[in-house]
Residue frames as qw, qx, qy, qz and C-alpha x, y, z in Angstrom:
[[0.479, 0.261, 0.513, -0.663, 9.74, -13.89, -9.31],
 [0.129, 0.153, 0.879, 0.433, 7.83, -16.23, -11.65],
 [0.398, 0.339, 0.208, -0.827, 4.80, -14.62, -13.23],
 [0.715, 0.417, 0.527, -0.193, 2.05, -15.80, -15.57],
 [0.412, -0.095, 0.593, 0.685, 3.37, -16.41, -19.12],
 [0.193, 0.640, 0.646, 0.368, 0.13, -14.98, -20.56],
 [0.180, -0.880, -0.229, 0.375, 0.68, -11.58, -18.90],
 [0.522, 0.068, 0.303, 0.795, 1.93, -8.85, -21.26],
 [0.076, 0.405, 0.018, -0.911, 1.45, -5.40, -22.68],
 [0.640, 0.522, 0.313, -0.469, -1.44, -4.79, -25.12],
 [0.689, 0.679, -0.205, -0.151, 0.80, -4.92, -28.21],
 [0.324, 0.556, -0.742, 0.190, 3.71, -6.90, -26.70],
 [0.876, -0.350, -0.157, -0.291, 2.51, -10.14, -25.06],
 [0.827, 0.076, -0.395, 0.392, 6.08, -11.12, -24.15],
 [0.295, 0.234, -0.358, 0.854, 6.77, -8.05, -22.01],
 [0.398, -0.740, -0.531, -0.109, 4.67, -7.44, -18.85],
 [0.103, -0.715, 0.302, -0.623, 4.90, -4.74, -16.19],
 [0.514, 0.015, -0.790, 0.334, 6.28, -6.34, -13.01],
 [0.050, 0.169, 0.573, -0.800, 3.77, -4.50, -10.82],
 [0.257, 0.627, 0.723, -0.134, -0.04, -4.08, -10.90],
 [0.025, -0.341, 0.248, 0.906, -0.63, -1.79, -13.89],
 [0.608, 0.544, 0.312, -0.488, -3.48, -0.88, -16.22],
 [0.396, 0.635, -0.534, -0.393, -1.07, -1.67, -19.09],
 [0.196, -0.195, 0.961, -0.014, -1.02, -5.39, -18.18],
 [0.725, 0.161, -0.192, -0.641, -3.35, -7.49, -20.38],
 [0.671, -0.114, 0.725, -0.109, -4.32, -11.17, -20.21],
 [0.381, 0.451, -0.598, -0.542, -3.39, -12.85, -23.52],
 [0.221, 0.029, 0.971, -0.089, -4.95, -16.17, -22.44],
 [0.411, 0.611, 0.603, -0.307, -8.33, -14.87, -23.64],
 [0.253, 0.107, 0.540, 0.795, -9.21, -13.61, -27.10],
 [0.453, 0.701, -0.215, 0.508, -9.18, -10.75, -27.62],
 [0.492, -0.023, -0.545, 0.678, -6.68, -9.84, -24.86],
 [0.344, -0.814, -0.368, -0.290, -8.35, -8.09, -21.94],
 [0.013, 0.620, -0.428, 0.658, -7.25, -5.65, -19.23],
 [0.637, -0.252, -0.697, 0.212, -6.93, -7.05, -15.72],
 [0.440, -0.856, -0.089, -0.254, -8.01, -5.67, -12.36],
 [0.143, 0.684, -0.589, 0.406, -5.08, -4.69, -10.12],
 [0.650, -0.388, 0.512, -0.407, -6.39, -6.95, -7.34],
 [0.972, 0.188, 0.110, -0.086, -6.45, -9.94, -9.71],
 [0.573, 0.659, -0.404, 0.274, -2.90, -9.18, -10.88],
 [0.196, -0.633, 0.599, -0.450, -1.73, -9.06, -7.25],
 [0.775, -0.214, 0.471, -0.362, -3.44, -12.34, -6.34],
 [0.910, 0.204, 0.360, 0.008, -2.73, -14.46, -9.45],
 [0.680, 0.720, -0.037, 0.135, -0.75, -12.89, -12.31],
 [0.211, 0.809, -0.439, 0.330, 2.37, -11.60, -10.50],
 [0.582, -0.508, 0.584, -0.249, 2.98, -14.59, -8.20],
 [0.036, 0.325, -0.925, -0.191, 4.42, -18.04, -8.66],
 [0.329, 0.264, 0.873, -0.243, 0.95, -19.57, -8.00],
 [0.350, 0.332, -0.209, -0.851, -0.44, -18.13, -11.24],
 [0.254, -0.011, -0.899, -0.356, -1.55, -21.60, -12.35],
 [0.013, 0.391, 0.828, -0.402, -4.31, -21.43, -9.75],
 [0.265, 0.291, -0.049, -0.918, -5.96, -18.62, -11.74],
 [0.632, 0.347, 0.641, -0.265, -9.33, -19.93, -12.99],
 [0.575, 0.754, -0.064, -0.312, -8.72, -18.43, -16.45],
 [0.069, -0.615, 0.757, 0.207, -5.28, -20.08, -16.73],
 [0.370, -0.012, 0.928, 0.029, -6.94, -23.49, -17.06],
 [0.286, 0.559, 0.756, 0.184, -10.08, -22.52, -18.97],
 [0.105, -0.131, 0.080, 0.983, -10.15, -19.14, -20.78],
 [0.254, -0.322, -0.607, -0.681, -13.80, -19.67, -21.83],
 [0.267, -0.456, -0.782, 0.330, -15.34, -19.76, -18.32],
 [0.087, -0.819, -0.405, -0.397, -17.96, -17.24, -17.33],
 [0.543, -0.725, -0.198, 0.375, -15.91, -15.99, -14.36],
 [0.554, 0.301, 0.121, 0.767, -13.89, -13.81, -16.71],
 [0.102, -0.825, -0.198, -0.519, -15.84, -10.77, -15.48],
 [0.685, -0.691, -0.146, 0.180, -14.18, -11.19, -12.06],
 [0.614, -0.389, 0.176, 0.664, -10.83, -9.95, -13.37],
 [0.318, 0.396, 0.405, 0.761, -11.79, -7.77, -16.36],
 [0.028, -0.343, -0.349, 0.872, -12.56, -4.20, -15.23],
 [0.291, 0.736, 0.611, -0.038, -15.92, -2.69, -16.20],
 [0.351, 0.585, 0.203, 0.702, -15.93, 0.36, -18.51],
 [0.295, -0.289, -0.375, 0.830, -15.01, 3.44, -16.50],
 [0.143, 0.819, 0.441, -0.338, -17.21, 6.49, -16.19],
 [0.074, -0.631, 0.340, 0.693, -14.66, 8.35, -18.30],
 [0.155, 0.013, 0.840, 0.520, -15.23, 5.97, -21.22],
 [0.131, 0.655, 0.744, -0.036, -19.00, 6.43, -20.88],
 [0.005, 0.816, 0.116, -0.566, -18.49, 10.19, -20.88],
 [0.142, -0.381, 0.592, 0.696, -16.40, 9.95, -24.06],
 [0.152, 0.330, 0.867, 0.340, -19.27, 8.16, -25.76],
 [0.019, 0.795, 0.595, -0.113, -21.91, 10.64, -24.63],
 [0.244, -0.578, 0.024, 0.778, -19.80, 13.78, -25.04],
 [0.109, 0.020, 0.568, 0.816, -20.20, 14.15, -28.86],
 [0.115, -0.605, -0.740, -0.271, -24.00, 13.88, -28.53],
 [0.278, -0.770, -0.383, 0.427, -24.12, 16.51, -25.77],
 [0.253, -0.399, 0.236, 0.849, -21.86, 18.86, -27.71],
 [0.063, 0.256, 0.695, 0.669, -24.02, 18.49, -30.82],
 [0.184, -0.735, -0.651, -0.048, -27.20, 19.29, -28.90],
 [0.309, -0.694, -0.165, 0.629, -25.57, 22.31, -27.28],
 [0.213, -0.172, 0.437, 0.857, -24.36, 23.61, -30.65],
 [0.033, -0.480, -0.733, -0.481, -27.86, 23.18, -32.14],
 [0.249, -0.785, -0.516, 0.236, -29.42, 25.10, -29.21],
 [0.289, -0.531, 0.077, 0.793, -26.95, 27.97, -29.70],
 [0.122, 0.100, 0.612, 0.775, -27.77, 28.16, -33.42],
 [0.138, -0.647, -0.710, -0.241, -31.52, 28.26, -32.72],
 [0.311, -0.734, -0.350, 0.492, -31.11, 30.93, -30.04],
 [0.211, -0.440, 0.231, 0.842, -29.04, 33.31, -32.15],
 [0.079, 0.240, 0.722, 0.644, -31.12, 32.64, -35.28],
 [0.147, -0.737, -0.659, -0.029, -34.37, 33.56, -33.50],
 [0.274, -0.737, -0.160, 0.596, -32.89, 36.74, -31.99],
 [0.238, -0.197, 0.453, 0.836, -31.45, 37.78, -35.38],
 [0.004, 0.487, 0.730, 0.480, -34.89, 37.43, -37.04],
 [0.234, -0.812, -0.491, 0.212, -36.47, 39.50, -34.25],
 [0.321, -0.543, 0.090, 0.771, -33.79, 42.17, -34.73],
 [0.157, 0.071, 0.594, 0.786, -34.47, 42.43, -38.47],
 [0.121, -0.597, -0.716, -0.342, -38.25, 42.67, -37.99],
 [0.284, -0.708, -0.425, 0.488, -38.19, 45.34, -35.23],
 [0.291, 0.887, 0.185, 0.306, -38.68, 49.02, -36.35],
 [0.501, 0.273, -0.259, 0.780, -35.90, 51.52, -35.96],
 [0.308, -0.644, -0.508, 0.482, -36.23, 53.65, -32.78],
 [0.169, 0.838, 0.228, 0.466, -37.30, 57.33, -33.13],
 [0.512, -0.152, -0.311, 0.786, -34.89, 59.80, -31.57],
 [0.099, -0.914, -0.342, -0.194, -36.56, 62.91, -29.97],
 [0.430, 0.386, -0.287, 0.764, -34.12, 65.78, -29.41],
 [0.435, -0.648, -0.506, 0.368, -34.13, 67.21, -25.91],
 [0.057, 0.956, 0.073, 0.277, -34.32, 70.93, -25.15],
 [0.523, 0.359, -0.430, 0.642, -31.01, 72.47, -24.10],
 [0.576, -0.753, -0.314, 0.059, -30.70, 73.10, -20.39],
 [0.058, 0.885, -0.311, 0.341, -28.66, 75.74, -18.65],
 [0.706, 0.115, -0.582, 0.387, -25.57, 74.40, -17.01],
 [0.587, -0.784, -0.199, 0.034, -25.45, 74.73, -13.24],
 [0.115, 0.863, -0.414, 0.265, -22.61, 76.91, -11.88],
 [0.782, 0.082, -0.540, 0.299, -19.64, 74.96, -10.61],
 [0.577, -0.815, 0.001, -0.058, -18.95, 75.14, -6.89],
 [0.144, 0.776, -0.590, 0.173, -15.40, 75.85, -5.78],
 [0.690, 0.126, -0.701, 0.129, -13.29, 72.86, -4.86],
 [0.271, 0.016, -0.739, 0.617, -13.78, 71.64, -1.30],
 [0.407, -0.122, 0.154, -0.892, -17.26, 73.17, -0.89],
 [0.239, 0.147, 0.939, -0.199, -19.78, 70.68, 0.56],
 [0.128, -0.352, -0.702, -0.606, -22.92, 70.00, -1.40],
 [0.373, -0.247, 0.176, -0.877, -26.04, 71.85, -0.18],
 [0.078, -0.175, -0.964, 0.186, -28.27, 69.81, 2.09],
 [0.295, -0.599, -0.587, -0.458, -31.99, 69.93, 2.67],
 [0.329, -0.658, 0.166, -0.656, -33.57, 71.83, 5.58],
 [0.771, -0.506, 0.246, -0.299, -32.62, 70.45, 8.98],
 [0.969, 0.111, -0.059, 0.214, -29.80, 68.25, 7.56],
 [0.426, -0.793, 0.311, 0.303, -26.26, 68.62, 8.84],
 [0.577, 0.712, -0.398, -0.036, -23.25, 68.80, 6.57],
 [0.871, -0.372, 0.302, 0.111, -21.06, 65.75, 7.07],
 [0.041, 0.724, -0.614, -0.311, -17.51, 65.37, 5.95],
 [0.841, 0.313, -0.390, -0.208, -16.57, 62.63, 3.51],
 [0.778, -0.468, 0.418, -0.021, -15.23, 59.47, 5.14],
 [0.230, 0.628, -0.692, -0.271, -11.97, 58.30, 3.55],
 [0.977, 0.074, -0.036, -0.196, -12.05, 54.77, 2.14],
 [0.347, -0.637, 0.682, 0.092, -9.14, 52.64, 3.30],
 [0.743, 0.384, -0.489, -0.246, -7.80, 50.20, 0.72],
 [0.924, -0.355, 0.138, -0.045, -7.13, 46.71, 2.15],
 [0.144, -0.713, 0.667, 0.163, -3.54, 45.69, 2.61],
 [0.764, 0.296, -0.529, -0.222, -2.39, 42.83, 0.44],
 [0.883, -0.417, 0.191, -0.097, -2.02, 39.60, 2.37],
 [0.143, -0.682, 0.691, 0.190, 1.55, 38.34, 2.64],
 [0.824, 0.322, -0.407, -0.228, 2.56, 35.53, 0.29],
 [0.741, -0.483, 0.459, -0.082, 3.56, 32.43, 2.21],
 [0.118, 0.526, -0.795, -0.279, 6.45, 30.28, 0.93],
 [0.810, 0.051, -0.461, -0.359, 5.54, 26.86, -0.53],
 [0.818, -0.477, 0.272, -0.169, 5.60, 23.96, 1.94],
 [0.088, 0.610, -0.785, -0.069, 8.84, 22.02, 2.19],
 [0.890, 0.032, -0.373, -0.259, 8.55, 18.37, 1.20],
 [0.321, -0.556, 0.710, -0.288, 9.60, 16.06, 4.04],
 [0.271, 0.146, -0.945, -0.114, 10.08, 12.36, 4.28],
 [0.729, -0.308, -0.248, -0.559, 7.04, 10.20, 5.05],
 [0.248, -0.379, 0.796, -0.400, 6.95, 8.29, 8.33],
 [0.709, 0.184, 0.615, -0.292, 4.30, 5.93, 6.94],
 [0.457, 0.131, 0.721, 0.504, 4.17, 4.14, 3.58],
 [0.186, 0.321, -0.112, -0.922, 3.16, 6.79, 1.04],
 [0.574, 0.453, 0.639, -0.240, -0.20, 6.37, -0.68],
 [0.568, 0.816, 0.069, -0.080, 1.04, 8.21, -3.80],
 [0.806, 0.191, 0.053, 0.558, 4.20, 8.35, -5.82],
 [0.295, 0.645, -0.067, 0.701, 6.75, 11.21, -5.83],
 [0.547, -0.786, 0.050, -0.285, 6.85, 11.16, -2.00],
 [0.198, 0.615, -0.702, 0.300, 10.13, 10.91, -0.10],
 [0.922, -0.294, -0.234, -0.090, 10.65, 7.60, 1.70],
 [0.809, -0.292, -0.130, 0.492, 13.18, 7.73, 4.53],
 [0.045, -0.992, 0.084, 0.082, 15.77, 10.40, 5.20],
 [0.085, -0.741, 0.655, 0.125, 19.19, 8.73, 5.13],
 [0.150, -0.023, 0.408, 0.900, 19.13, 7.99, 2.28],
 [0.455, 0.446, 0.276, -0.720, 16.13, 9.87, 0.87],
 [0.165, 0.054, 0.876, 0.451, 14.44, 7.72, -1.78],
 [0.527, 0.376, 0.249, -0.721, 11.31, 8.16, -3.86],
 [0.503, 0.252, 0.798, 0.215, 9.35, 6.24, -6.50],
 [0.221, 0.519, -0.184, -0.805, 8.93, 7.99, -9.87],
 [0.695, 0.430, 0.576, -0.022, 6.65, 6.92, -12.73],
 [0.357, -0.166, 0.484, 0.781, 8.40, 7.46, -16.07],
 [0.421, 0.728, 0.256, -0.477, 6.70, 10.02, -18.34],
 [0.753, 0.563, 0.247, 0.237, 7.04, 10.31, -22.11],
 [0.403, 0.824, -0.165, 0.362, 10.46, 11.64, -23.16],
 [0.473, -0.791, 0.363, -0.138, 12.21, 11.07, -19.81],
 [0.783, 0.350, -0.469, 0.210, 15.59, 9.34, -19.55],
 [0.764, -0.386, -0.310, 0.413, 18.10, 8.42, -16.85],
 [0.418, 0.146, -0.061, 0.895, 20.03, 11.62, -17.55],
 [0.219, -0.544, -0.195, -0.786, 16.97, 13.89, -17.25],
 [0.722, -0.591, -0.334, -0.132, 15.87, 12.16, -14.02],
 [0.718, -0.196, -0.252, 0.618, 19.38, 12.45, -12.55],
 [0.199, 0.298, 0.006, 0.933, 19.50, 16.19, -13.32],
 [0.427, -0.595, -0.305, -0.608, 16.04, 16.69, -11.86],
 [0.783, -0.585, -0.185, -0.104, 16.70, 14.92, -8.54],
 [0.137, -0.862, 0.462, -0.157, 20.37, 15.82, -7.98],
 [0.805, -0.278, 0.521, 0.057, 21.82, 12.36, -8.56],
 [0.067, 0.513, -0.705, -0.485, 23.59, 10.43, -11.34],
 [0.801, 0.185, -0.354, -0.446, 22.42, 7.82, -13.89],
 [0.487, 0.237, -0.817, 0.200, 24.82, 5.31, -12.32],
 [0.153, -0.090, 0.698, -0.693, 23.32, 5.84, -8.85],
 [0.702, 0.114, 0.072, -0.699, 19.77, 5.34, -10.20],
 [0.758, 0.237, -0.572, -0.205, 20.79, 2.09, -11.90],
 [0.264, 0.277, -0.827, 0.412, 22.55, 0.90, -8.73],
 [0.288, -0.007, 0.654, -0.700, 19.40, 1.08, -6.55],
 [0.736, 0.203, -0.059, -0.643, 16.91, -0.51, -8.99],
 [0.653, -0.139, 0.743, -0.048, 16.40, -4.28, -8.91],
 [0.538, 0.381, 0.662, 0.357, 15.04, -4.35, -12.48],
 [0.119, 0.750, 0.003, -0.650, 15.42, -1.50, -14.97],
 [0.703, 0.470, 0.450, 0.288, 14.83, -1.62, -18.75],
 [0.141, -0.653, 0.231, 0.707, 17.01, 0.61, -20.93],
 [0.036, -0.305, 0.088, -0.948, 15.87, 2.76, -22.56],
 [0.210, 0.132, 0.688, -0.682, 13.23, 3.49, -19.92],
 [0.051, -0.430, -0.831, -0.350, 9.68, 2.30, -20.61],
 [0.290, -0.406, -0.094, -0.861, 6.70, 4.58, -20.33],
 [0.721, -0.493, -0.068, -0.483, 4.98, 4.25, -16.89],
 [0.769, 0.024, -0.550, 0.324, 7.86, 2.21, -15.47],
 [0.530, -0.841, -0.026, -0.104, 8.38, 2.75, -11.72],
 [0.620, 0.445, -0.373, 0.528, 11.94, 3.89, -10.96],
 [0.633, -0.688, -0.207, 0.288, 13.55, 4.17, -7.50],
 [0.389, 0.734, -0.109, 0.546, 15.58, 7.40, -7.29],
 [0.604, -0.420, -0.332, 0.591, 18.16, 8.33, -4.60],
 [0.082, 0.951, 0.198, 0.225, 17.49, 12.04, -4.09],
 [0.042, -0.925, 0.328, -0.187, 20.58, 14.31, -3.81],
 [0.764, -0.418, 0.477, 0.114, 22.87, 11.29, -3.66],
 [0.395, 0.722, -0.489, -0.289, 25.82, 10.94, -6.05],
 [0.275, 0.347, -0.896, 0.033, 27.20, 7.58, -4.88],
 [0.811, -0.212, 0.085, -0.538, 24.80, 4.70, -4.10],
 [0.528, 0.346, -0.775, 0.032, 27.39, 1.94, -3.86],
 [0.017, -0.149, 0.837, -0.527, 26.49, 1.16, -0.23],
 [0.612, 0.098, 0.273, -0.736, 22.77, 0.71, -0.88],
 [0.464, 0.114, 0.875, 0.077, 20.93, -2.48, -1.89],
 [0.148, -0.104, -0.612, -0.770, 18.83, -2.82, -5.00],
 [0.356, 0.212, 0.559, -0.718, 15.16, -2.04, -4.38],
 [0.040, -0.310, -0.841, -0.442, 11.98, -3.50, -5.84],
 [0.335, -0.124, 0.069, -0.931, 8.81, -1.38, -5.85],
 [0.181, -0.286, -0.941, 0.033, 5.88, -3.04, -4.06],
 [0.386, -0.319, -0.069, -0.863, 2.29, -1.84, -3.63],
 [0.205, -0.039, 0.842, -0.498, 0.55, -3.15, -0.50],
 [0.386, -0.213, -0.724, -0.531, -2.46, -5.37, -1.22],
 [0.641, -0.466, -0.067, -0.606, -5.61, -6.11, 0.76],
 [0.926, -0.213, -0.312, 0.023, -4.16, -9.35, 2.16],
 [0.521, 0.310, -0.438, 0.664, -0.99, -7.70, 3.54],
 [0.538, -0.752, -0.379, -0.010, -1.32, -7.14, 7.30],
 [0.443, -0.850, 0.166, 0.231, 1.98, -6.17, 8.96],
 [0.293, 0.817, -0.482, -0.118, 5.49, -5.46, 7.77],
 [0.314, -0.434, 0.844, -0.027, 7.03, -8.62, 9.26],
 [0.720, 0.273, 0.618, -0.159, 4.37, -10.82, 7.63],
 [0.601, 0.783, -0.035, -0.159, 4.99, -9.17, 4.26],
 [0.036, 0.751, -0.655, -0.071, 8.76, -9.55, 4.62],
 [0.526, -0.173, 0.831, -0.057, 8.37, -13.28, 5.31],
 [0.722, 0.520, 0.424, -0.171, 6.05, -13.67, 2.31],
 [0.515, 0.843, -0.148, -0.041, 8.44, -11.80, -0.04],
 [0.913, -0.074, -0.036, 0.400, 11.59, -13.46, 1.41],
 [0.308, 0.703, -0.171, 0.618, 13.29, -10.20, 2.34],
 [0.438, -0.094, -0.576, 0.684, 15.06, -9.04, 5.51],
 [0.221, -0.823, -0.512, -0.107, 12.42, -7.37, 7.69],
 [0.449, -0.656, -0.095, 0.599, 15.02, -5.20, 9.46],
 [0.300, -0.071, 0.402, 0.862, 16.20, -3.76, 6.12],
 [0.037, -0.594, -0.637, -0.490, 12.62, -3.18, 4.96],
 [0.355, -0.824, -0.403, 0.177, 11.82, -1.38, 8.20],
 [0.463, -0.470, 0.071, 0.748, 15.03, 0.70, 8.04],
 [0.214, 0.039, 0.466, 0.857, 14.69, 1.98, 4.48],
 [0.180, -0.580, -0.595, -0.526, 10.94, 2.62, 4.80],
 [0.062, -0.293, 0.413, -0.860, 11.21, 4.18, 8.30],
 [0.747, -0.323, -0.257, -0.521, 8.77, 1.68, 9.81],
 [0.430, -0.403, 0.735, -0.335, 8.61, -0.80, 12.65],
 [0.132, 0.094, -0.955, -0.247, 8.44, -4.55, 11.87],
 [0.061, 0.399, 0.878, -0.256, 5.05, -4.77, 13.63],
 [0.227, 0.334, 0.023, -0.915, 3.49, -1.74, 11.89],
 [0.558, 0.485, 0.658, -0.144, 0.15, -2.35, 10.18],
 [0.208, -0.082, 0.546, 0.808, 0.09, -1.75, 6.44],
 [0.444, 0.546, 0.284, -0.651, -2.52, 0.15, 4.46],
 [0.640, 0.358, 0.625, 0.268, -3.73, -1.30, 1.16],
 [0.414, 0.860, 0.223, 0.198, -2.60, 0.82, -1.79],
 [0.247, -0.911, 0.287, 0.166, 0.50, 2.27, -0.11],
 [0.723, 0.592, -0.328, 0.137, 3.99, 1.86, -1.61],
 [0.719, -0.609, 0.304, 0.138, 7.05, 0.13, -0.14],
 [0.420, 0.704, -0.571, -0.040, 10.65, -0.44, -1.18],
 [0.962, -0.232, 0.142, -0.021, 11.80, -4.06, -0.83],
 [0.035, -0.767, 0.620, 0.157, 15.63, -4.43, -0.62],
 [0.979, 0.197, -0.023, -0.051, 16.87, -7.32, -2.73],
 [0.719, -0.427, 0.343, 0.427, 20.34, -8.94, -2.60]]
């Protein structure tokens, strides 16, 4: 798959992520800018990347169409120190005012009470005396509620539709899933976690950097020791323009029957934007 030569990581312009990722930056503009996932899908990760309007002229005003706007989280990070400072100042004023009021208030005067004769104790089990005309009622025992039984956690099953999130089983024979690499993970740790081997993980991945990159999407055969009979898979996220499975298979030049088999779908099934698929490659 030919991709845009200006696509790369923020500090490594020669190495891009081969899927829509927030770590992909456009190095055609200065300074390099992040790219919307929809723009990556339409221009950056396809052979027709030269049709991108920024590829020919990085100074055009349409740059805002592919550079994401600041997220609400970034705005919160800017406003958070100001809010924390105001809250801290309000706490100081509150406790300072109360402390001054405490110092200025006079000490309370304690008046001793006259001793009172203790009432005789009634024998155990004797009901308390009631007023005239009132019947003596027995105490009603209080029943403590029974603890509710603890239900076992739900068992994870394979998805019959393309999963909208990662870490979801795809298919049953074999059972595959897509895992995003976290900091400190390796092929050995992933193999131990999912009951497979490093060799089996390498055998089912179309492209795999070693050592593993942070946030790289890895296809894992769950509870499978030998993956010699399986093809190599490429992770694909369905875009807005993808309609059915057979149309996508023709666009990506893959066997639609294999795509349908390993994803447990029908060739005519409609696809949902944002869901994940496994594309078998030769």
